[in-house]
Residue, then its C-alpha position, 0 to 999 in steps of 0.5 A: x443162839x438156839x440149844x442144840x437137841x441132845x442125843x436122847x432127843x435126837x434118837x426120839x425125833x429119829x424114831x418119830x419120823x421113822x414111825x411116820x415114814x412107816x405109816x406113810x408106806x402102809x397107807x401107800x400100799x393099802x391104796x395100791x391094793x385098793x386100786x388094784x382090786x378096783x381095777x381087777x373088778x373093772x377088768x373082769x366086768x368090762x366085757x360081761x354082758x348084762x343079764x338080759x342080753x346074755x340071756x338072749x344069746x342062749x336059746x331058751x329051754x322051751x317046751x311048746x310054741x315060742x308064739x304061744x299066747x300063754x307063756x310059763x316060765x319055771x325058775x328051778x334047780x336041778x337039785x331041788x327036791x321040790x322041783x323033783x316032786x313037781x315034775x313027777x306029778x305030771x302037772x306039766x303034762x296035764x296042763x299040755x293035755x288040756x291046753x295044747x299049743x296055747x301054752x308053752x313052758x320055758x325052764x330057767x336056772x336058779x341053781x341056789x339049793x346045793x354047792x354043786x347046783x351051778x355046775x348042774x346048770x352049766x352041765x344042762x346047758x351043755x346038754x342043750x347044745x346037743x338038743x338034749x336039755x329036757x332029756x338031761x332034766x328028766x333024767x335027774x328028776x326021775x333017776x337020781x336021789x333028792x338033793x344030788x350031787x351034781x358035781x363034775x363026775x356026776x353030770x358026766x355020768x349023766x351025760x353018758x346015760x343020756x347018750x351025749x357026745x361025751x367029747x363035746x359035752x366034756x369040753x363044753x363043760x371043762x371050759x366053763x362055757x356057760x359059767x357067766x350065764x348061770x351066775x347071771x340066771x340067778x340074778x335074773x331070777x331074783x329080779x323076776x321075784x323068785x325066792x325059792x324053787x320052784x317058782x312059776x310065772x304065767x304071763x309074768x304073774x307068779x302063781x301057786x304051783x298046783x294044777x288047779x291054781x295054774x289051770x285056773x290062771x291059764x284059763x282066765x288069761x285065755x278067756x280074756 
């Protein structure tokens, strides 16, 4: 006949079983949490348009003919001090005067300099809905301090300064219309090799942003 466990042993066995049950419950809860996180991530990304497709849905911020033989792309941040300096040197205008409609400039967002840079990029796209991207862009670089705060209230002040329809602008900005677009613009910039701002590509070739270097690259492309 087997010996019955003592009360002390029974209590110990019960305690061990309770600990095991607790571990099982915690493990089950952990699994549920992980599955919930994965599910949420999949749900959020289910309708996310790939970066190239999303960019194609938004009109490019273009200055010059869309079919120009030389396409110049600038990856920049509206809060970038170096971008501000490049703009105010007038290099873009010098190149346009030299090459005319043989070149076009496209501004692409790479808002990574300050915490409010993404808001500034979204605001610029809301301005673009009113055909005022370049007015909004130029106002920031020509009138604001280096590394400006481009938070919600500041960009709305800028919208007023460049005579935008404030109701339409505010609705666009407050609804987060361009949130995904700006997030994916950062990924697109990184995929194209941008590691800082400004980064310039001339027909896909990264160039040093001086007038001399850019002019020489454009001339070489046109001559070939």
